[in-house]
C-alpha angles and dihedrals in degrees: 000000000000091000090053092052092049091050091048091049093049091049090050091050092049091048091049091049090051091051092050090048090051091049091053094052095042093078119177114259120255092253102030111139086005096159094049092045092051093047091050090047094052091045090055092048090048090054093052093043095050091047091053101033111139090032121063093331134073126189121201131184110232115277111270099018117121112248091210090081131071112251133190122243090263092070095059133077117223117210126191108200108224097171131002119228130219097236123118102201135051130219120260128227096269097040127112117237136199106215143165112215148162123198125204140173121233117287117280136178093271097036108043093181094036131272111284107230098174139002140170094205137037125226120357119359111259113174090190093063108017116100109232125224122237114230136170106230093215089064096053129089114278096251093051091049091047092056095040093054088058098049128091128210111291096022117139113196137169104222127198113204118189114225092252088064094039125043098323125205095334098056122199129255106304092005114091120219116274093027122156107221118220114197135186101209129186117181109212101172143328139203131206119249112288093020116111119235130189 
């Protein structure tokens, strides 16, 4: 009887060890529960941004939405001011901008700082040596345009764009659907529509 109990105990321990080993090798996929993870991420950013608005954070309702209605967190852009510029004016929706930028996804197991899906500079941002990209704001995603129309020359911001103001449920190329976009943005210069800029 004792021998049977010991054998049973050993079999149970082996089975438990196998289950634990299986749990350790069955790692979650990089983008499992991606929509829920991105929504939770933007909600946490919104909480921090709203608590610190007026300081190092700015919160903007998406360009073109009426501010007379109540909107969820996913319709705002959250901007962490890294460096304030010297400019006095901001670009408008149809303007052309010269900008340095890097775009990331939210942090994941493989990409602790977030996967870089696009960038105009490599390494650390250096406005003195980086070559800015020329973009028409009207052709950018809504969240990007919303932030850019609030910046002045020289501003460096980290901008958090909910998926609804980015590429939405469909995604784009290396950007999965429902992705929050995190940008480092540095506005170098801008020109009104019809005015050349180099």
